[in-house]
TORLUMLUM-363460 format. One line per field, with one value per residue (C-alpha): residue number from 1; x, y, z; residue in one letter. Coordinates in steps of 0.05 Angstrom, whole numbers. Example, Ala and Ser with C-alpha at 12.3 -4.5 7.8 and 13.67 -1.06 7.14 Angstrom:
# TORLUMLUM-363460
nr <- 1/2
u <- 246/273
v <- -90/-21
w <- 156/143
rest <- A/S
# end
This chain:
# TORLUMLUM-363460
nr <- 1/2/3/4/5/6/7/8/9/10/11/12/13/14/15/16/17/18/19/20/21/22/23/24/25/26/27/28/29/30/31/32/33/34/35/36/37/38/39/40/41/42/43/44/45/46/47/48/49/50/51/52/53/54/55/56/57/58/59/60/61/62/63/64/65/66/67/68/69/70/71/72/73/74/75/76/77/78/79/80/81/82/83/84/85/86/87/88/89/90/91/92/93/94/95/96/97/98/99/100/101/102/103/104/105/106/107/108/109/110/111/112/113/114/115/116/117/118/119/120/121/122/123/124/125/126/127/128/129/130/131/132/133/134/135/136/137/138/139/140/141/142/143/144/145/146/147/148/149/150/151/152/153/154/155/156/157/158/159/160/161/162/163/164/165/166/167/168/169/170/171/172/173/174/175/176/177/178/179/180/181/182/183/184/185/186/187/188/189/190/191/192/193/194/195/196/197/198/199/200/201/202/203/204/205/206/207/208/209/210/211/212/213/214/215/216/217/218/219/220/221/222/223/224/225/226/227/228/229/230/231/232/233/234/235/236/237/238/239/240/241/242/243/244/245/246/247/248/249/250/251/252/253/254/255/256/257/258/259/260/261/262/263/264/265/266/267/268/269/270/271/272/273/274/275/276/277/278/279/280/281/282/283/284/285/286/287/288/289/290/291/292/293/294/295/296/297/298/299/300/301/302/303/304/305/306/307/308/309/310/311/312/313/314/315/316/317/318/319/320/321/322/323/324/325/326/327/328/329/330/331/332/333/334/335/336/337/338/339/340/341/342/343/344/345/346/347/348/349/350/351/352/353/354/355/356/357/358/359/360/361/362/363/364/365/366/367/368/369/370/371/372/373/374/375/376/377/378/379/380/381/382/383/384/385/386/387/388/389/390/391/392/393/394/395/396/397/398/399/400/401/402/403/404/405/406/407/408/409/410/411/412/413/414/415/416/417/418/419/420/421/422/423/424/425/426/427/428/429/430/431/432/433/434/435/436/437/438/439/440/441/442/443/444/445/446/447/448/449/450/451/452/453/454/455/456/457/458/459/460/461/462/463/464
u <- -3/24/4/27/-6/-77/-117/-186/-236/-277/-356/-390/-454/-430/-471/-450/-407/-429/-407/-364/-297/-259/-269/-255/-192/-171/-175/-136/-78/-76/-74/-127/-182/-225/-287/-298/-357/-350/-416/-398/-406/-400/-460/-498/-493/-553/-593/-652/-648/-713/-679/-711/-645/-601/-646/-648/-569/-566/-601/-566/-493/-520/-551/-478/-445/-484/-470/-390/-401/-425/-359/-319/-302/-329/-354/-314/-356/-331/-360/-324/-302/-269/-211/-186/-212/-198/-129/-129/-166/-112/-64/-91/-102/-32/-63/-22/-74/-147/-187/-261/-313/-304/-359/-384/-420/-371/-368/-348/-295/-261/-266/-229/-173/-169/-169/-114/-61/-71/-64/-1/33/35/51/-17/-36/-108/-143/-209/-246/-307/-369/-436/-443/-425/-396/-368/-350/-316/-323/-387/-376/-409/-368/-330/-304/-341/-398/-472/-519/-585/-605/-628/-554/-529/-569/-555/-484/-491/-522/-465/-405/-446/-457/-388/-359/-413/-363/-321/-370/-414/-358/-376/-329/-321/-288/-246/-280/-229/-190/-239/-206/-220/-267/-227/-162/-209/-229/-277/-348/-377/-401/-482/-524/-562/-499/-510/-579/-614/-674/-699/-750/-800/-765/-816/-763/-720/-650/-592/-562/-609/-672/-647/-635/-701/-737/-696/-730/-801/-788/-776/-847/-877/-819/-837/-911/-859/-867/-947/-959/-898/-937/-990/-981/-1044/-1008/-941/-904/-836/-781/-776/-710/-683/-658/-623/-589/-574/-540/-508/-540/-540/-488/-512/-477/-519/-583/-557/-551/-612/-646/-611/-622/-704/-705/-768/-798/-807/-737/-711/-753/-726/-661/-671/-680/-621/-584/-623/-590/-519/-535/-550/-493/-450/-483/-457/-396/-384/-425/-422/-448/-516/-510/-529/-550/-592/-553/-568/-537/-585/-644/-608/-640/-708/-759/-790/-848/-841/-907/-888/-964/-970/-897/-923/-994/-952/-909/-966/-1012/-1060/-1060/-1141/-1108/-1117/-1068/-1012/-1038/-1041/-967/-938/-977/-946/-881/-893/-918/-873/-806/-829/-861/-877/-831/-891/-918/-849/-854/-925/-912/-847/-884/-935/-894/-840/-906/-961/-942/-878/-834/-754/-742/-690/-744/-783/-700/-689/-751/-751/-677/-710/-760/-736/-711/-684/-650/-588/-563/-556/-617/-660/-622/-631/-712/-719/-687/-720/-787/-764/-735/-675/-637/-622/-680/-690/-753/-780/-798/-872/-882/-921/-958/-1037/-1045/-1124/-1104/-1045/-1089/-1140/-1089/-1047/-1096/-1167/-1198/-1175/-1150/-1082/-1118/-1167/-1113/-1065/-1132/-1182/-1229/-1240/-1260/-1333/-1322/-1345/-1290/-1314/-1303/-1246/-1194/-1226/-1278/-1290/-1367/-1390/-1330/-1257/-1269/-1336/-1368/-1304/-1320/-1314/-1250/-1212/-1181/-1197/-1148/-1099/-1091/-1120/-1072/-1093/-1080/-1013/-998/-993/-950/-896/-892/-893/-830/-792/-801/-774
v <- 2/69/100/173/170/191/155/177/129/158/140/133/69/59/115/73/57/-12/-72/-26/-50/-7/40/-26/-39/36/37/-24/3/74/118/169/157/221/203/240/247/279/309/292/346/292/247/304/338/285/304/352/401/368/295/263/227/288/307/240/230/302/278/216/262/306/243/213/273/279/204/218/283/243/208/265/262/297/277/314/336/372/381/372/316/261/251/319/318/261/277/347/324/272/328/375/328/297/223/170/130/125/70/57/1/-40/0/-42/10/19/99/87/33/86/137/96/81/151/167/107/138/206/190/150/204/237/176/161/82/70/7/-12/-67/-112/-86/-75/-151/-221/-252/-213/-207/-273/-309/-342/-372/-437/-506/-477/-422/-365/-312/-341/-315/-343/-336/-398/-434/-377/-380/-448/-434/-363/-406/-471/-424/-392/-452/-466/-413/-368/-346/-318/-291/-267/-232/-170/-119/-74/-12/25/84/113/121/173/240/286/343/400/378/391/452/456/477/419/432/422/400/467/504/474/494/435/437/399/355/307/235/201/155/171/165/135/77/81/88/20/-21/-1/-12/-91/-98/-87/-134/-187/-187/-206/-243/-311/-284/-247/-306/-302/-219/-202/-190/-158/-66/-58/-106/-79/-147/-120/-93/-27/-29/-28/51/33/-20/36/76/29/43/-33/-77/-139/-186/-162/-169/-242/-254/-229/-281/-338/-315/-305/-365/-388/-397/-323/-314/-358/-317/-252/-285/-306/-222/-209/-261/-223/-163/-188/-228/-156/-127/-184/-181/-97/-122/-172/-155/-77/-67/-82/-6/20/-51/-117/-167/-209/-161/-194/-151/-90/-97/-103/-44/-9/29/112/137/207/217/137/144/211/181/116/168/199/141/151/91/64/4/23/-30/10/75/67/44/99/154/120/126/194/220/177/156/81/26/-41/-97/-131/-67/-45/-115/-100/-25/-42/-103/-58/-11/-60/-112/-75/2/-25/18/18/-12/44/101/71/52/130/156/100/126/188/182/120/137/72/78/43/22/-46/-70/-22/-48/-119/-112/-74/-120/-174/-154/-129/-199/-174/-189/-248/-292/-365/-355/-340/-275/-297/-285/-218/-200/-187/-121/-144/-210/-182/-145/-184/-236/-178/-133/-168/-120/-49/-24/-7/19/68/86/119/131/167/168/92/94/96/31/-30/-88/-132/-69/-34/-77/-62/-5/0/-20/-35/-57/-25/37/57/85/99/133/209/227/172/157/108/50/69/2/-62/-118/-177/-148/-117/-187/-211/-151/-160/-228/-216/-165/-216/-269/-232
w <- 3/-21/44/34/-30/-65/-113/-153/-156/-219/-209/-272/-272/-194/-153/-83/-25/-10/-40/-94/-130/-154/-83/-53/-92/-79/-13/-3/-44/-27/35/11/-38/-63/-112/-170/-219/-298/-320/-390/-444/-494/-471/-455/-527/-546/-478/-481/-430/-386/-398/-339/-332/-313/-259/-229/-232/-201/-145/-131/-140/-81/-41/-49/-34/31/48/45/80/140/138/138/63/2/-73/-127/-190/-251/-313/-384/-428/-386/-430/-410/-340/-314/-317/-301/-236/-212/-229/-192/-127/-130/-148/-169/-201/-227/-206/-242/-269/-332/-387/-444/-491/-557/-544/-468/-487/-530/-483/-428/-471/-491/-414/-395/-447/-425/-349/-379/-408/-340/-299/-272/-269/-296/-255/-287/-256/-264/-227/-263/-286/-261/-318/-365/-432/-455/-383/-406/-478/-521/-519/-588/-549/-577/-547/-546/-591/-559/-488/-462/-479/-441/-377/-367/-377/-327/-273/-288/-273/-214/-174/-185/-140/-113/-59/-113/-156/-109/-59/-21/-39/27/22/79/76/131/72/44/42/87/61/88/47/-24/-37/-94/-121/-147/-218/-233/-290/-279/-305/-369/-373/-346/-314/-249/-274/-219/-231/-183/-163/-93/-117/-78/-39/16/-38/-72/-12/23/-42/-54/23/4/-57/-6/16/-46/-93/-76/-121/-185/-228/-212/-216/-262/-324/-295/-308/-253/-197/-166/-179/-200/-164/-199/-188/-264/-254/-194/-232/-292/-242/-195/-133/-113/-140/-179/-128/-75/-125/-141/-64/-49/-87/-57/14/-10/-61/-94/-156/-162/-135/-190/-241/-222/-227/-295/-313/-288/-327/-389/-363/-367/-436/-470/-440/-463/-539/-534/-519/-566/-618/-621/-685/-655/-633/-703/-730/-738/-698/-753/-815/-864/-822/-851/-915/-888/-921/-860/-874/-847/-835/-800/-769/-747/-707/-674/-655/-635/-584/-557/-545/-602/-633/-621/-584/-509/-478/-529/-516/-437/-433/-480/-435/-372/-409/-422/-351/-310/-361/-325/-374/-347/-383/-415/-445/-468/-507/-528/-559/-590/-630/-647/-676/-722/-729/-740/-755/-798/-773/-761/-692/-683/-688/-623/-593/-600/-564/-512/-495/-485/-454/-402/-331/-338/-401/-422/-488/-473/-448/-495/-550/-532/-523/-582/-632/-596/-613/-684/-701/-716/-652/-616/-609/-629/-642/-715/-751/-751/-685/-679/-607/-609/-573/-565/-540/-497/-468/-451/-415/-380/-362/-354/-316/-354/-288/-320/-389/-342/-294/-365/-410/-378/-440/-431/-361/-365/-420/-385/-384/-441/-493/-459/-489/-562/-560/-627/-639/-702/-738/-743/-751/-720/-650/-615/-550/-555/-551/-564/-631/-681/-690/-732/-775/-772/-741/-787/-833/-811/-783/-853/-886/-823/-847/-919/-907/-861/-916/-977
rest <- X/X/X/X/X/X/X/X/X/X/X/X/X/X/X/X/X/X/X/X/X/X/X/X/X/X/X/X/X/X/X/X/X/X/X/X/X/X/X/X/X/X/X/X/X/X/X/X/X/X/X/X/X/X/X/X/X/X/X/X/X/X/X/X/X/X/X/X/X/X/X/X/X/X/X/X/X/X/X/X/X/X/X/X/X/X/X/X/X/X/X/X/X/X/X/X/X/X/X/X/X/X/X/X/X/X/X/X/X/X/X/X/X/X/X/X/X/X/X/X/X/X/X/X/X/X/X/X/X/X/X/X/X/X/X/X/X/X/X/X/X/X/X/X/X/X/X/X/X/X/X/X/X/X/X/X/X/X/X/X/X/X/X/X/X/X/X/X/X/X/X/X/X/X/X/X/X/X/X/X/X/X/X/X/X/X/X/X/X/X/X/X/X/X/X/X/X/X/X/X/X/X/X/X/X/X/X/X/X/X/X/X/X/X/X/X/X/X/X/X/X/X/X/X/X/X/X/X/X/X/X/X/X/X/X/X/X/X/X/X/X/X/X/X/X/X/X/X/X/X/X/X/X/X/X/X/X/X/X/X/X/X/X/X/X/X/X/X/X/X/X/X/X/X/X/X/X/X/X/X/X/X/X/X/X/X/X/X/X/X/X/X/X/X/X/X/X/X/X/X/X/X/X/X/X/X/X/X/X/X/X/X/X/X/X/X/X/X/X/X/X/X/X/X/X/X/X/X/X/X/X/X/X/X/X/X/X/X/X/X/X/X/X/X/X/X/X/X/X/X/X/X/X/X/X/X/X/X/X/X/X/X/X/X/X/X/X/X/X/X/X/X/X/X/X/X/X/X/X/X/X/X/X/X/X/X/X/X/X/X/X/X/X/X/X/X/X/X/X/X/X/X/X/X/X/X/X/X/X/X/X/X/X/X/X/X/X/X/X/X/X/X/X/X/X/X/X/X/X/X/X/X/X/X/X/X/X/X/X/X/X/X/X/X/X/X/X/X/X/X/X/X/X/X/X/X/X/X/X/X/X/X/X/X
# end
């Protein structure tokens, strides 16, 4: 250990203090450790000034800074391009090394290589560690040694690898927080998103590590019923922890340990969802072309249709299909959408409206509080049948039957589509009496398309 030396811990998608690999490693090797966050102006170029994620990140940073102050330390927040900002902070605060967690997005990997190169020129070491997943890169591969392309065999191998050494893979990394640099040594006014003109908007989710742990404890009360309840948007049957995983307020190891501590069929099903998250991270890392094109390159030749009016109606929840409209309105109002509904609306856009999945992916990126590239891209490509799906392209969800199955009493629809609150349960899933374009309740739009016709068009488009 370099007792008198100082290291930086560059926080990105790991805004917590507990079970934090990079923070643990820094505290184990250096006498003083300073946590740093960079408001990345390069990333922010694509963000609107009222983006929900910006408000959530700011609140999470404030919460983390307050936690550090309780320990006599502080969080340092700077603004700029990390390639320049991290070496500058390291130089100003006499840091001998920078620690961080691996990132798997293509642009982030390039950024980290540039940061490492810039630090090396000034004699500062760069250390990066696996922390946002249990298994990464090529740790889970097929018998032939190549990365998996289909989820089910990947999941089997993932669980087998975990069971082989749970103590190693689920180890809790406990940083020695006494090593955190005393606040009195760092005189610095933290940068804020507001300095760049970003507005503070409601997020509806309490930020921070304590809030994430509280939600996990609440989930423990009904995780046994997760397998039964998870597909029904009117039931509080999911963990709602996705945004906390996105920004690292909760470590994946703690989540998996939680599954084993509360083991049941529900916990087993939730664990499978955590494996899906890691599968999509692996796909993005190993097959980076998915960021801009289809996982299956031959599907880049698909002749998608483009109807600006229909896309706008889909975005605004005015398609004439109640479950689709309720889901899109929930997204626009809250920044959240239930996972079952994400599949329904994505398949409706791609298989009913025949609009390119990338249009929907971009819209979700703008609206979702929990947006992350890997999961969003993977989900959209799965729904559009251009991604890692073992099922053939002719799987097309019927939005009406999905509504009848997963919102049987119409509770979710009534909550977000006020025009239909007076419609009886029998009609609420398809309120257009007398045929396709007749007698919709006043104020509710007529259907944009006829599902059975569009389904056949979608199948024909893929078959070509």
